[in-house]
C-alpha positions as CSV (number, residue, x, y, z in Angstrom):
1,M,133.2,81.5,110.6
2,E,130.4,81.2,108.0
3,E,129.8,77.6,109.0
4,L,129.5,78.6,112.6
5,L,127.1,81.4,111.9
6,S,125.0,79.0,109.8
7,K,124.9,76.6,112.7
8,H,123.9,79.4,115.0
9,R,121.0,80.4,112.7
10,K,119.8,76.8,112.7
11,E,120.0,76.7,116.5
12,Q,118.0,79.9,116.8
13,K,115.4,78.6,114.4
14,D,115.1,75.3,116.3
15,L,114.8,77.1,119.6
16,Q,112.2,79.4,118.2
17,G,110.1,76.4,117.2
18,R,110.4,74.9,120.7
19,I,109.5,78.3,122.3
20,T,106.4,78.7,120.0
21,Q,105.2,75.2,120.8
22,K,105.6,75.8,124.6
23,K,103.7,79.1,124.5
24,K,100.9,77.6,122.4
25,S,100.4,74.7,124.9
26,S,100.6,77.0,128.0
27,T,97.6,77.8,130.0
28,K,96.7,81.0,131.9
29,K,98.1,79.5,135.1
30,T,101.4,78.2,133.5
31,R,102.0,81.1,131.2
32,K,104.3,83.1,133.4
33,G,106.5,80.0,134.2
34,V,106.6,79.2,130.5
35,N,107.6,82.7,129.5
36,D,110.4,82.7,132.1
37,E,111.6,79.3,130.8
38,C,111.6,80.6,127.2
39,E,113.6,83.7,128.2
40,R,116.2,81.5,130.0
41,L,116.5,79.2,127.0
42,Q,117.1,82.2,124.7
43,R,119.6,83.6,127.1
44,D,121.5,80.4,127.5
45,L,121.7,79.9,123.7
46,S,123.0,83.4,123.2
47,E,125.7,83.0,125.8
48,K,126.7,79.6,124.3
49,Q,126.9,81.1,120.8
50,Q,129.0,84.1,122.0
51,A,131.4,81.7,123.6
52,E,131.7,79.7,120.4
53,I,132.4,82.8,118.4
54,A,135.0,83.9,120.8
55,Q,136.7,80.5,120.8
56,L,136.8,80.5,117.0
57,N,138.5,83.9,117.0
58,G,141.0,82.8,119.7
59,D,139.6,85.4,122.2
60,S,138.1,84.9,125.6
61,V,134.4,85.6,126.2
62,E,135.4,88.6,128.2
63,E,137.5,90.0,125.4
64,L,134.7,89.6,122.9
65,G,132.3,91.4,125.3
66,D,134.7,94.3,125.8
67,L,135.3,94.9,122.1
68,S,134.1,98.3,120.7
69,L,132.2,98.2,117.4
70,E,134.0,101.4,116.3
71,D,137.5,100.1,117.1
72,D,138.6,98.2,113.9
73,Q,142.3,98.7,114.3
74,P,144.6,95.9,115.7
75,A,146.6,96.5,119.0
76,D,149.7,98.5,118.5
77,D,153.3,97.3,119.0
78,K,153.3,98.5,122.6
79,D,150.4,96.2,123.4
80,S,152.2,93.3,121.7
81,Q,155.4,93.9,123.7
82,Q,153.3,93.6,126.9
83,D,152.3,90.0,126.2
84,N,153.7,87.3,128.4
85,P,157.3,86.8,127.3
86,T,157.4,83.2,128.5
87,E,154.5,82.3,126.3
88,E,155.4,80.9,122.9
89,P,154.1,83.2,120.2
90,K,151.3,81.8,118.0
91,E,151.1,82.6,114.4
92,A,148.1,84.9,113.7
93,E,145.9,84.6,110.6
94,P,146.7,87.1,107.9
95,T,144.5,90.2,107.9
96,A,144.4,93.5,106.2
97,E,146.8,94.8,108.9
98,S,148.9,91.7,109.3
99,T,150.7,90.1,106.3
100,P,153.2,87.2,106.0
101,E,155.9,89.8,105.6
102,S,155.2,91.5,109.0
103,S,157.7,91.6,111.8
104,P,157.8,88.7,114.3
105,A,156.2,91.0,116.9
106,S,153.1,91.3,114.8
107,H,152.5,87.5,115.0
108,A,151.8,87.6,118.7
109,K,148.3,86.8,119.8
110,K,145.9,89.8,119.3
111,P,142.2,90.2,119.4
112,N,140.9,90.4,115.8
113,R,138.5,93.2,116.3
114,Q,137.0,93.3,112.8
115,K,136.0,89.6,113.0
116,A,134.6,90.1,116.5
117,R,132.5,93.0,115.3
118,L,131.1,91.0,112.3
119,A,130.4,88.1,114.5
120,R,128.6,90.2,117.0
121,R,126.5,91.9,114.3
122,A,125.6,88.4,112.9
123,A,124.5,87.3,116.3
124,E,122.4,90.4,116.8
125,Q,120.7,89.9,113.4
126,A,120.0,86.2,114.2
127,A,118.4,87.3,117.5
128,Q,116.3,89.9,115.7
129,S,115.1,87.4,113.1
130,A,114.1,85.0,115.9
131,A,112.2,87.7,117.7
132,A,110.4,88.6,114.5
133,A,109.5,85.0,113.8
134,E,108.1,84.6,117.4
135,E,106.0,87.8,117.0
136,A,104.6,86.5,113.7
137,A,103.8,83.1,115.2
138,T,101.8,84.7,118.0
139,Q,99.8,87.1,115.8
140,T,96.2,86.2,115.0
141,N,95.7,85.2,111.4
142,Y,92.4,87.1,110.8
143,R,92.3,86.4,107.1
144,G,92.8,82.7,107.4
145,D,90.5,82.3,110.4
146,E,87.7,84.2,108.6
147,Q,88.0,82.2,105.4
148,E,88.0,78.9,107.4
149,V,84.8,80.0,109.3
150,M,83.1,81.1,106.0
151,D,83.9,77.9,104.2
152,A,82.4,75.8,107.0
153,A,79.2,77.9,106.9
154,F,78.9,77.5,103.1
155,K,79.3,73.8,103.4
156,K,76.7,73.6,106.2
157,L,74.2,75.6,104.2
158,G,74.9,73.9,100.9
159,L,76.1,77.1,99.2
160,K,78.7,77.8,96.5
161,E,80.6,81.1,96.5
162,V,80.7,83.3,93.3
163,E,83.7,85.7,93.4
164,V,82.8,89.4,92.8
165,T,85.4,92.1,91.9
166,P,86.4,94.1,95.1
167,D,85.9,97.5,93.5
168,G,83.4,99.3,95.8
169,H,80.4,98.0,93.7
170,C,80.6,94.5,95.1
171,L,77.3,94.6,97.0
172,Y,75.4,95.8,94.0
173,S,77.2,93.5,91.6
174,A,76.4,90.5,93.7
175,V,72.7,91.4,93.9
176,A,72.6,92.1,90.1
177,K,74.1,88.7,89.3
178,Q,71.4,86.9,91.4
179,L,68.5,89.0,90.2
180,D,69.4,88.1,86.6
181,E,70.0,84.4,87.3
182,S,66.7,84.1,89.2
183,G,64.7,85.6,86.4
184,L,63.5,88.6,88.4
185,G,65.5,91.1,86.3
186,L,67.0,94.5,87.2
187,R,63.7,96.4,86.7
188,P,61.6,96.3,89.9
189,D,57.8,96.0,90.0
190,P,56.4,99.5,89.3
191,S,54.0,99.0,92.2
192,R,56.9,99.0,94.6
193,I,58.8,102.1,93.3
194,V,58.4,104.9,90.9
195,L,61.7,105.1,89.0
196,Q,63.2,108.4,87.8
197,P,63.8,108.8,84.1
198,T,67.6,108.6,84.6
199,T,67.2,105.3,86.4
200,Q,65.0,104.0,83.6
201,S,67.8,104.9,81.2
202,R,70.4,103.2,83.3
203,I,68.5,100.0,83.4
204,D,67.9,100.1,79.6
205,T,71.6,100.6,78.9
206,V,73.0,97.8,81.0
207,I,75.0,95.7,78.6
208,S,75.4,92.6,80.9
209,P,74.0,92.2,84.4
210,Q,77.1,90.1,85.2
211,H,79.4,93.1,84.5
212,D,77.7,96.4,84.7
213,G,74.4,95.4,86.3
214,Y,75.5,97.2,89.5
215,R,74.7,100.6,87.7
216,A,71.0,99.7,87.6
217,V,70.8,98.3,91.1
218,R,72.6,101.5,92.5
219,A,70.1,103.7,90.7
220,V,67.1,101.7,91.9
221,T,68.4,101.8,95.5
222,A,68.9,105.5,95.4
223,D,65.4,106.1,94.1
224,F,63.8,103.9,96.7
225,I,65.6,105.7,99.6
226,M,64.6,109.1,98.2
227,E,61.0,108.0,97.7
228,H,60.8,106.6,101.3
229,K,63.1,109.1,103.0
230,E,61.1,109.1,106.2
231,D,62.3,105.5,106.7
232,F,66.0,106.2,106.1
233,E,66.8,109.9,106.7
234,A,67.1,109.6,110.5
235,F,70.0,107.2,110.1
236,M,72.1,109.4,107.8
237,E,74.9,111.8,108.8
238,E,74.5,114.0,105.7
239,P,71.6,115.4,103.6
240,I,69.6,112.7,101.8
241,E,70.3,114.3,98.4
242,V,74.1,114.0,99.0
243,Y,73.7,110.5,100.3
244,T,71.7,109.2,97.4
245,R,73.9,111.0,94.8
246,K,76.9,109.0,96.1
247,I,74.9,105.8,95.8
248,K,74.0,106.5,92.2
249,L,77.1,108.1,90.9
250,T,80.2,106.9,92.9
251,A,81.8,103.6,94.1
252,E,80.7,104.3,97.7
253,W,80.3,101.0,99.6
254,G,76.8,99.8,100.5
255,G,75.7,98.8,103.9
256,Q,72.6,98.1,106.0
257,L,70.5,101.0,104.7
258,E,71.2,100.0,101.1
259,L,70.4,96.3,101.8
260,Q,67.0,97.3,103.3
261,A,66.2,99.5,100.2
262,I,67.2,96.7,97.8
263,A,65.1,94.1,99.6
264,R,62.0,96.3,99.6
265,A,62.5,97.7,96.1
266,Y,62.9,94.2,94.5
267,G,60.7,92.3,96.9
268,V,63.4,89.9,97.8
269,E,64.7,88.3,101.0
270,I,68.5,88.8,101.5
271,N,70.5,86.3,103.6
272,I,74.0,87.4,104.6
273,V,76.5,84.9,105.9
274,Q,78.7,86.9,108.3
275,K,82.4,86.6,109.0
276,D,81.8,84.7,112.2
277,G,79.5,82.2,110.6
278,R,76.2,83.8,111.7
279,M,73.5,84.5,109.1
280,E,71.6,87.9,109.0
281,K,68.2,87.9,107.3
282,I,66.8,91.1,105.7
283,E,63.1,90.7,104.6
284,S,61.1,92.6,102.0
285,G,58.1,92.7,104.3
286,E,55.7,91.4,101.6
287,S,56.6,87.7,101.5
288,D,53.0,86.6,102.4
289,S,51.8,87.7,99.0
290,F,54.0,85.0,97.3
291,D,53.5,81.3,96.9
292,E,56.2,78.9,98.1
293,E,57.9,78.6,94.6
294,E,58.0,82.4,94.2
295,K,59.4,82.8,97.7
296,R,62.3,80.4,96.9
297,K,63.1,82.4,93.8
298,R,63.1,85.7,95.7
299,V,66.0,84.8,98.0
300,I,69.4,86.4,97.5
301,W,72.5,85.0,99.3
302,L,75.5,87.1,100.1
303,A,78.9,86.5,101.9
304,Y,80.2,89.4,103.9
305,Y,83.9,89.6,104.6
306,R,85.9,92.0,106.9
307,H,89.6,90.8,106.6
308,T,90.0,88.5,103.6
309,Y,90.1,91.3,101.0
310,G,92.7,94.1,100.8
311,L,90.2,97.0,100.5
312,G,88.4,95.9,103.6
313,E,84.6,95.1,103.7
314,H,83.5,93.0,100.8
315,Y,80.5,91.1,99.5
316,N,80.5,87.9,97.3
317,A,77.5,86.2,95.8
318,L,76.3,82.8,97.0
319,V,74.3,80.3,95.1
320,K,72.7,77.0,96.2
321,K,74.6,73.9,95.1
322,A,72.8,71.8,92.5
């Protein structure tokens, strides 16, 4: 029985591969016909396997289909006596209810209901596994598709990705890394923003821009939004004091408003490679005051993901390849 079930599982797997290939190659016009054909193939295989199980058990297909899952007991002596008396009795396999010492009447052909139940259960499990495999094969691989598109965009733009910890601070950490490496530093030009004493302290106590630099960038972002609240307040769904407090003191994710504030506070251009390969540019609004070399230094590159990371939205840093 185990050998037969193993053969059935292989047949189900092979058929699933054929069905998946047919559905992938179908068009809008042929999809219905392909689906009907796939259903027929699945039905034919199920009927064939049921017949093979019944043949192995010495039962007819009809007997197997009529067996109850709850009825585990063998037929009683009365049923045995109703067998065809002219048919030569066949020796049945020993079971929990039939031993070599049983009476001759017990050796008459009987449906083995326990084996039939186990076989039916195995066939149902194989069908469920095949259905699950088919569903998985037809689902969109958002994570794989997104990474493939992003890798192609990085290659086209000559960029290398720098992984940032996905902890809610990713936007600010990615910016801090690039501000430090470009030589701009975490302290913005005083002509752009008046920093609060607590923000000054946060910048001074940063141990390493690569690890806790996000603390300084968060504080600068919050101060800039508060100082220019007429530019940002209309886009908020809560009081600006509450909003900026979350930026400064929590791991709240950053978005468009924060990117605008960072670009203006530090006088940098931020280029964001999107999940679909597009690039979004956020300008500081003061690039005309810089020469070409300074403009190149004041460019920050970010990669924005939606599906690749478990926590959801995520930013990684990008740097130009040497």
